[in-house]
DRENDO-1510 file (C-alpha; in Angstrom, 1 decimal, always signed):
<recs>
REC; n; res; u; v; w
REC; 1; MET; +119.1; +74.0; +104.0 .
REC; 2; TYR; +119.2; +72.6; +100.5 .
REC; 3; LEU; +119.2; +76.1; +99.1 .
REC; 4; ILE; +122.5; +76.8; +100.9 .
REC; 5; GLY; +124.1; +74.1; +98.8 .
REC; 6; LEU; +122.6; +75.5; +95.5 .
REC; 7; ILE; +124.0; +79.0; +95.8 .
REC; 8; ARG; +127.4; +79.8; +94.3 .
REC; 9; TRP; +129.2; +81.2; +97.3 .
REC; 10; PRO; +132.5; +83.1; +97.1 .
REC; 11; HIS; +135.7; +81.2; +97.5 .
REC; 12; ASN; +137.9; +82.2; +100.5 .
REC; 13; ASN; +141.3; +82.6; +98.8 .
REC; 14; LYS; +143.0; +83.4; +102.1 .
REC; 15; SER; +145.3; +80.6; +103.1 .
REC; 16; ARG; +145.3; +79.3; +106.6 .
REC; 17; SER; +148.0; +77.5; +108.6 .
REC; 18; GLY; +147.5; +74.1; +110.2 .
REC; 19; ARG; +145.5; +71.1; +109.3 .
REC; 20; PRO; +142.6; +71.5; +106.7 .
REC; 21; TYR; +139.1; +71.7; +108.0 .
REC; 22; VAL; +137.4; +68.3; +108.6 .
REC; 23; TYR; +134.0; +70.1; +108.1 .
REC; 24; SER; +133.7; +72.6; +105.3 .
REC; 25; PRO; +132.5; +76.2; +105.9 .
REC; 26; THR; +129.2; +75.4; +104.3 .
REC; 27; VAL; +128.6; +72.3; +106.5 .
REC; 28; ILE; +129.4; +74.3; +109.6 .
REC; 29; LEU; +127.2; +77.2; +108.4 .
REC; 30; ARG; +124.2; +74.8; +108.1 .
REC; 31; CYS; +124.9; +73.5; +111.6 .
REC; 32; PHE; +124.9; +77.0; +113.1 .
REC; 33; ILE; +121.7; +77.9; +111.1 .
REC; 34; VAL; +120.1; +74.9; +112.9 .
REC; 35; ARG; +121.1; +76.5; +116.2 .
REC; 36; ILE; +119.5; +79.8; +115.3 .
REC; 37; TRP; +116.5; +78.3; +113.6 .
REC; 38; PHE; +115.5; +76.2; +116.7 .
REC; 39; ARG; +116.7; +78.9; +119.1 .
REC; 40; LEU; +119.2; +76.7; +120.8 .
REC; 41; ASP; +121.1; +78.7; +123.4 .
REC; 42; SER; +124.5; +77.1; +123.2 .
REC; 43; ASN; +126.8; +74.9; +121.1 .
REC; 44; ARG; +126.3; +72.2; +123.7 .
REC; 45; ALA; +122.6; +72.3; +123.0 .
REC; 46; LEU; +123.3; +72.2; +119.2 .
REC; 47; TYR; +125.5; +69.1; +119.7 .
REC; 48; GLU; +122.8; +67.4; +121.9 .
REC; 49; TYR; +120.1; +68.2; +119.4 .
REC; 50; LEU; +122.0; +66.7; +116.5 .
REC; 51; ALA; +122.9; +63.6; +118.6 .
REC; 52; MET; +119.2; +62.8; +119.4 .
REC; 53; ASP; +118.3; +59.4; +117.9 .
REC; 54; LEU; +115.1; +60.6; +116.3 .
REC; 55; TRP; +114.1; +60.4; +112.7 .
REC; 56; TYR; +113.7; +64.2; +112.3 .
REC; 57; ASN; +117.0; +64.9; +114.0 .
REC; 58; ARG; +118.8; +62.4; +111.8 .
REC; 59; LYS; +117.2; +64.0; +108.8 .
REC; 60; VAL; +118.5; +67.5; +109.9 .
REC; 61; MET; +121.9; +66.0; +110.4 .
REC; 62; LYS; +121.9; +64.5; +106.9 .
REC; 63; VAL; +120.8; +67.8; +105.4 .
REC; 64; CYS; +123.6; +69.6; +107.1 .
REC; 65; GLY; +126.0; +67.3; +105.2 .
REC; 66; LEU; +127.2; +65.4; +108.3 .
REC; 67; SER; +128.2; +61.8; +108.5 .
REC; 68; ARG; +129.2; +62.2; +112.1 .
REC; 69; ILE; +128.5; +65.0; +114.6 .
REC; 70; PRO; +131.3; +67.6; +115.3 .
REC; 71; SER; +132.3; +67.9; +118.9 .
REC; 72; ARG; +131.2; +70.8; +121.0 .
REC; 73; ARG; +134.8; +72.1; +121.0 .
REC; 74; THR; +134.8; +72.1; +117.2 .
REC; 75; PHE; +131.6; +74.2; +117.2 .
REC; 76; ASP; +133.2; +76.5; +119.7 .
REC; 77; ARG; +136.3; +76.9; +117.6 .
REC; 78; ARG; +134.5; +77.4; +114.3 .
REC; 79; ILE; +131.9; +79.9; +115.5 .
REC; 80; ALA; +134.8; +82.2; +116.5 .
REC; 81; THR; +136.3; +82.2; +113.0 .
REC; 82; ILE; +133.4; +82.3; +110.6 .
REC; 83; SER; +132.5; +86.0; +110.7 .
REC; 84; ARG; +134.4; +87.0; +107.6 .
REC; 85; ASP; +132.9; +84.1; +105.7 .
REC; 86; ILE; +129.4; +85.2; +106.7 .
REC; 87; LYS; +129.9; +88.8; +105.7 .
REC; 88; ASN; +131.0; +87.6; +102.2 .
REC; 89; ARG; +127.9; +85.4; +102.0 .
REC; 90; ILE; +125.6; +88.3; +103.0 .
REC; 91; THR; +127.0; +90.4; +100.1 .
REC; 92; THR; +126.7; +87.4; +97.8 .
REC; 93; MET; +123.0; +87.0; +98.7 .
REC; 94; GLY; +122.5; +90.8; +98.1 .
REC; 95; GLU; +124.0; +90.4; +94.6 .
REC; 96; LEU; +121.7; +87.4; +94.0 .
REC; 97; PHE; +118.6; +89.5; +94.9 .
REC; 98; VAL; +119.7; +92.1; +92.3 .
REC; 99; HIS; +120.7; +89.5; +89.7 .
REC; 100; ASP; +117.3; +87.8; +89.9 .
REC; 101; LYS; +115.5; +91.2; +89.7 .
REC; 102; ILE; +113.9; +90.8; +93.1 .
REC; 103; ILE; +115.0; +94.2; +94.2 .
REC; 104; ASP; +115.9; +97.5; +92.6 .
REC; 105; PRO; +119.2; +98.8; +94.0 .
REC; 106; SER; +118.9; +102.4; +92.7 .
REC; 107; VAL; +118.0; +103.7; +96.2 .
REC; 108; LEU; +119.7; +102.1; +99.2 .
REC; 109; SER; +119.8; +103.0; +102.9 .
REC; 110; ALA; +122.4; +102.7; +105.6 .
REC; 111; ASP; +121.9; +102.5; +109.4 .
REC; 112; SER; +123.0; +100.8; +112.6 .
REC; 113; THR; +121.5; +99.5; +115.8 .
REC; 114; LEU; +122.8; +99.0; +119.3 .
REC; 115; ILE; +122.4; +95.5; +120.7 .
REC; 116; LYS; +122.6; +94.8; +124.5 .
REC; 117; ALA; +125.2; +92.4; +125.7 .
REC; 118; LYS; +124.2; +89.4; +127.7 .
REC; 119; GLY; +124.5; +89.6; +131.4 .
REC; 120; TYR; +125.5; +92.4; +133.7 .
REC; 121; VAL; +126.8; +95.8; +132.5 .
REC; 122; TRP; +130.4; +96.8; +133.1 .
REC; 123; HIS; +130.3; +100.4; +134.5 .
REC; 124; LYS; +132.8; +102.8; +133.0 .
REC; 125; SER; +134.5; +103.5; +136.3 .
REC; 126; SER; +135.2; +99.8; +136.8 .
REC; 127; MET; +136.2; +99.5; +133.1 .
REC; 128; GLU; +138.8; +102.3; +133.4 .
REC; 129; GLU; +140.2; +100.7; +136.5 .
REC; 130; GLY; +140.4; +97.3; +134.8 .
REC; 131; VAL; +138.2; +95.7; +137.5 .
REC; 132; VAL; +135.5; +93.2; +136.7 .
REC; 133; PRO; +133.3; +93.4; +139.8 .
REC; 134; ARG; +131.3; +90.2; +139.2 .
REC; 135; SER; +131.0; +87.2; +136.9 .
REC; 136; GLY; +128.6; +87.2; +134.0 .
REC; 137; ILE; +129.9; +90.4; +132.4 .
REC; 138; ASP; +130.8; +90.4; +128.7 .
REC; 139; THR; +134.2; +92.1; +128.9 .
REC; 140; ASP; +134.4; +92.5; +125.1 .
REC; 141; ALA; +131.3; +94.8; +125.0 .
REC; 142; MET; +131.5; +98.6; +125.2 .
REC; 143; TRP; +129.2; +101.5; +125.9 .
REC; 144; GLY; +127.4; +103.2; +123.0 .
REC; 145; PHE; +124.8; +106.0; +122.9 .
REC; 146; SER; +121.5; +106.0; +121.1 .
REC; 147; HIS; +119.3; +109.2; +120.8 .
REC; 148; THR; +116.2; +107.0; +121.3 .
REC; 149; LYS; +117.4; +104.5; +123.9 .
REC; 150; GLY; +120.2; +106.3; +125.7 .
REC; 151; TRP; +123.4; +104.5; +126.8 .
REC; 152; ILE; +123.6; +100.8; +126.0 .
REC; 153; PHE; +126.3; +98.4; +127.0 .
REC; 154; GLY; +126.9; +96.0; +124.1 .
REC; 155; TYR; +127.5; +95.9; +120.4 .
REC; 156; LYS; +126.4; +97.4; +117.1 .
REC; 157; LEU; +125.1; +96.0; +113.9 .
REC; 158; HIS; +125.8; +98.1; +110.8 .
REC; 159; MET; +123.8; +97.5; +107.6 .
REC; 160; ILE; +123.0; +98.6; +104.1 .
REC; 161; SER; +119.6; +97.5; +102.8 .
REC; 162; SER; +117.4; +97.9; +99.7 .
REC; 163; THR; +114.3; +100.0; +99.7 .
REC; 164; GLY; +111.0; +99.4; +97.8 .
REC; 165; SER; +108.6; +96.5; +98.1 .
REC; 166; ILE; +111.1; +93.9; +99.1 .
REC; 167; ILE; +113.5; +95.0; +101.9 .
REC; 168; VAL; +116.6; +92.9; +102.4 .
REC; 169; PRO; +120.1; +93.5; +103.8 .
REC; 170; LEU; +122.8; +93.9; +101.1 .
REC; 171; ALA; +125.8; +94.3; +103.3 .
REC; 172; ALA; +126.4; +94.0; +107.0 .
REC; 173; ASP; +129.2; +94.5; +109.6 .
REC; 174; PHE; +129.5; +94.2; +113.3 .
REC; 175; THR; +131.4; +96.2; +116.0 .
REC; 176; THR; +131.3; +97.1; +119.6 .
REC; 177; ALA; +128.8; +99.7; +120.6 .
REC; 178; ASN; +131.3; +102.6; +120.9 .
REC; 179; ILE; +132.3; +102.6; +117.2 .
REC; 180; PRO; +130.7; +105.6; +115.3 .
REC; 181; ASP; +128.6; +104.9; +112.2 .
REC; 182; ASN; +130.8; +107.1; +110.0 .
REC; 183; GLN; +133.9; +104.9; +110.7 .
REC; 184; ILE; +132.1; +101.8; +109.2 .
REC; 185; TYR; +130.3; +103.3; +106.3 .
REC; 186; SER; +133.4; +103.1; +103.9 .
REC; 187; ILE; +133.9; +99.5; +104.8 .
REC; 188; LEU; +130.2; +98.7; +104.2 .
REC; 189; ALA; +130.0; +100.6; +100.9 .
REC; 190; ALA; +133.2; +99.1; +99.6 .
REC; 191; SER; +131.9; +95.6; +100.4 .
REC; 192; LEU; +128.9; +96.0; +98.0 .
REC; 193; PRO; +129.4; +94.1; +94.8 .
REC; 194; VAL; +130.3; +96.1; +91.7 .
REC; 195; THR; +127.0; +95.0; +90.0 .
REC; 196; ILE; +125.1; +96.8; +92.8 .
REC; 197; ILE; +127.3; +99.9; +93.0 .
REC; 198; LYS; +126.9; +100.5; +89.3 .
REC; 199; ARG; +123.1; +100.7; +89.6 .
REC; 200; THR; +123.0; +102.7; +92.8 .
REC; 201; LEU; +122.0; +106.3; +92.5 .
REC; 202; TYR; +121.3; +107.3; +96.1 .
REC; 203; MET; +122.3; +106.2; +99.6 .
REC; 204; SER; +120.2; +107.6; +102.5 .
REC; 205; ALA; +121.5; +107.7; +106.0 .
REC; 206; ASP; +120.9; +109.4; +109.3 .
REC; 207; PRO; +122.9; +112.4; +110.7 .
REC; 208; GLY; +125.6; +110.0; +112.1 .
REC; 209; TYR; +126.9; +109.6; +108.5 .
REC; 210; ASP; +127.1; +113.4; +107.8 .
REC; 211; ASP; +130.8; +113.4; +107.1 .
REC; 212; HIS; +132.6; +115.3; +104.3 .
REC; 213; GLU; +134.8; +112.2; +103.6 .
REC; 214; LEU; +131.8; +110.0; +103.2 .
REC; 215; TYR; +130.2; +112.3; +100.7 .
REC; 216; ASP; +133.4; +112.3; +98.7 .
REC; 217; LEU; +133.7; +108.5; +98.9 .
REC; 218; SER; +130.1; +108.1; +97.7 .
REC; 219; ASN; +130.7; +110.5; +94.8 .
REC; 220; SER; +133.8; +108.5; +93.8 .
REC; 221; MET; +131.5; +105.4; +93.7 .
REC; 222; GLU; +129.1; +107.4; +91.5 .
REC; 223; PHE; +126.2; +107.6; +93.8 .
REC; 224; ARG; +125.0; +110.3; +96.1 .
REC; 225; LEU; +124.9; +110.1; +99.9 .
REC; 226; LEU; +121.8; +111.8; +101.4 .
REC; 227; CYS; +121.8; +112.8; +105.1 .
REC; 228; PRO; +120.0; +115.5; +107.2 .
REC; 229; VAL; +122.4; +118.5; +107.3 .
REC; 230; GLN; +122.1; +121.2; +109.9 .
REC; 231; ARG; +122.2; +124.8; +108.6 .
REC; 232; TYR; +124.4; +127.2; +110.5 .
REC; 233; LYS; +124.9; +131.0; +110.2 .
REC; 234; ASN; +128.1; +130.6; +108.3 .
REC; 235; THR; +127.5; +127.3; +106.5 .
REC; 236; PRO; +130.0; +126.8; +103.6 .
REC; 237; PRO; +128.6; +126.7; +100.0 .
REC; 238; ASP; +129.3; +123.0; +99.5 .
REC; 239; ARG; +127.2; +122.1; +102.6 .
REC; 240; ILE; +124.5; +124.6; +101.4 .
REC; 241; LYS; +124.1; +122.4; +98.3 .
REC; 242; LEU; +123.7; +119.3; +100.5 .
REC; 243; ILE; +121.1; +121.0; +102.6 .
REC; 244; GLU; +119.2; +122.2; +99.5 .
REC; 245; PHE; +119.1; +118.7; +98.0 .
REC; 246; TYR; +118.0; +117.1; +101.3 .
REC; 247; GLU; +115.2; +119.7; +101.7 .
REC; 248; SER; +114.1; +119.3; +98.0 .
REC; 249; ASN; +111.1; +117.2; +97.1 .
REC; 250; VAL; +113.3; +114.5; +95.7 .
REC; 251; GLY; +115.6; +114.5; +98.7 .
REC; 252; GLN; +112.6; +114.3; +101.1 .
REC; 253; SER; +111.1; +111.5; +99.1 .
REC; 254; ILE; +114.3; +109.5; +99.1 .
REC; 255; TYR; +114.9; +110.0; +102.9 .
REC; 256; SER; +111.3; +109.1; +103.8 .
REC; 257; LEU; +112.0; +105.6; +102.4 .
REC; 258; ARG; +114.1; +104.9; +105.6 .
REC; 259; SER; +111.0; +104.6; +107.7 .
REC; 260; THR; +109.6; +101.9; +105.5 .
REC; 261; SER; +112.8; +100.0; +104.8 .
REC; 262; ILE; +115.9; +99.7; +106.9 .
REC; 263; GLU; +114.4; +101.0; +110.2 .
REC; 264; PRO; +111.7; +98.3; +110.4 .
REC; 265; LEU; +114.0; +95.7; +108.8 .
REC; 266; ILE; +116.5; +96.0; +111.7 .
REC; 267; GLY; +113.7; +95.7; +114.3 .
REC; 268; HIS; +112.3; +92.7; +112.4 .
REC; 269; ILE; +115.6; +90.9; +112.4 .
REC; 270; LYS; +116.2; +91.6; +116.1 .
REC; 271; SER; +112.8; +90.4; +117.0 .
REC; 272; ALA; +112.6; +87.3; +114.7 .
REC; 273; PHE; +115.9; +85.9; +115.8 .
REC; 274; MET; +115.8; +87.0; +119.5 .
REC; 275; ILE; +119.0; +88.9; +119.5 .
REC; 276; LYS; +118.0; +91.7; +121.9 .
REC; 277; PRO; +119.9; +91.0; +124.1 .
REC; 278; VAL; +122.3; +88.6; +122.4 .
REC; 279; PRO; +122.3; +85.0; +123.8 .
REC; 280; VAL; +126.1; +84.6; +124.0 .
REC; 281; ARG; +129.1; +86.5; +125.4 .
REC; 282; GLY; +132.4; +87.5; +123.7 .
REC; 283; TYR; +132.9; +89.5; +120.5 .
REC; 284; ASP; +133.6; +86.7; +118.1 .
REC; 285; LYS; +130.6; +84.6; +119.2 .
REC; 286; VAL; +128.2; +87.5; +119.3 .
REC; 287; CYS; +129.4; +88.7; +115.9 .
REC; 288; ALA; +128.8; +85.2; +114.4 .
REC; 289; ILE; +125.3; +84.9; +115.9 .
REC; 290; VAL; +124.1; +88.3; +114.8 .
REC; 291; LEU; +125.6; +88.1; +111.2 .
REC; 292; LEU; +124.2; +84.6; +110.9 .
REC; 293; SER; +120.7; +86.0; +111.7 .
REC; 294; VAL; +121.1; +88.5; +108.9 .
REC; 295; LEU; +122.1; +85.8; +106.5 .
REC; 296; LEU; +119.3; +83.5; +107.5 .
REC; 297; TYR; +116.8; +86.4; +107.0 .
REC; 298; GLN; +118.1; +86.8; +103.5 .
REC; 299; LEU; +117.9; +83.0; +102.8 .
REC; 300; LEU; +114.3; +82.8; +104.1 .
REC; 301; VAL; +113.1; +85.8; +102.0 .
REC; 302; TYR; +114.9; +84.5; +98.9 .
REC; 303; TYR; +113.3; +81.1; +99.4 .
REC; 304; ASN; +109.8; +82.7; +99.7 .
REC; 305; CYS; +110.5; +84.8; +96.6 .
REC; 306; LYS; +111.6; +81.9; +94.4 .
REC; 307; THR; +108.9; +79.5; +95.5 .
REC; 308; ASN; +106.1; +82.1; +95.7 .
REC; 309; TYR; +105.4; +80.5; +99.1 .
REC; 310; ARG; +103.9; +83.7; +100.6 .
REC; 311; ASP; +102.2; +86.8; +99.4 .
REC; 312; ASN; +104.6; +88.7; +101.7 .
REC; 313; PRO; +108.1; +87.1; +101.3 .
REC; 314; MET; +109.4; +89.1; +104.3 .
REC; 315; ALA; +106.9; +87.4; +106.7 .
REC; 316; ILE; +109.4; +84.8; +108.1 .
REC; 317; LYS; +108.6; +84.5; +111.8 .
REC; 318; TYR; +106.1; +81.6; +111.2 .
REC; 319; MET; +108.9; +79.6; +109.5 .
REC; 320; LEU; +111.2; +79.7; +112.6 .
REC; 321; GLY; +111.2; +76.9; +115.2 .
REC; 322; THR; +110.0; +77.7; +118.7 .
</recs>
């Protein structure tokens, strides 16, 4: 919690109408991290936890930067508006890992994961008719398909991570489950800080990113996108070159890093922060909780790296409250 106050976060230059915030974005961020850390299932539970008249709870409240406790309605309003701020902080943390030479960004990896929505599913037939057959359905969620898990009703976390000995997210975004990976790649890649892009040589991704426009975008950013490319009878010459590179020793070595980097990273984050399924309903709230989990993972790993607290900085489950 002290570390959050020491990091030089980006300023949000976007003006907003209405009264200024009573509680700064950093103070609210700390409060929501308390909610995730102690696995509190609602903003009401967060409010009640901070309101407990116990020495430890008072200490947590003080570390959050609070002189008084925000109302539950304040927490509800703010959690629906902090997603953009969290995305910027995630990329800032990624840049910090590179600046402090904790990771080498020469080879990165992109991937996504489907996350089940809370409650009952909304079948497509009812969805098309605009009928919500029962309460407890997250009407913001959508259907998405995974080759390993089949159809899932929910959302999707998109991520770019490092490879190597220390695996951390460098950029993240969040959508409903029906959004294809290739539609988000350009947003993710563009969100990477220039200091990282300049040092990136390769970006590995699965077949969902095999898109001519994405290859061109990556080349314009001066790194190479590596995906499995299927060979056809009349495959054009430009795709033949992509296939040859993917099948080369270098290409296979780069692609194999996915199985030891972003793929286990995504599973680790989902398991550690218990976001399968997500504990809330509604796009804005789910987005905030999932992206906060990504940011908290970065903070915990960074803390371990800087304090030499653990031989494996990515072992963070033991640090979380139960």
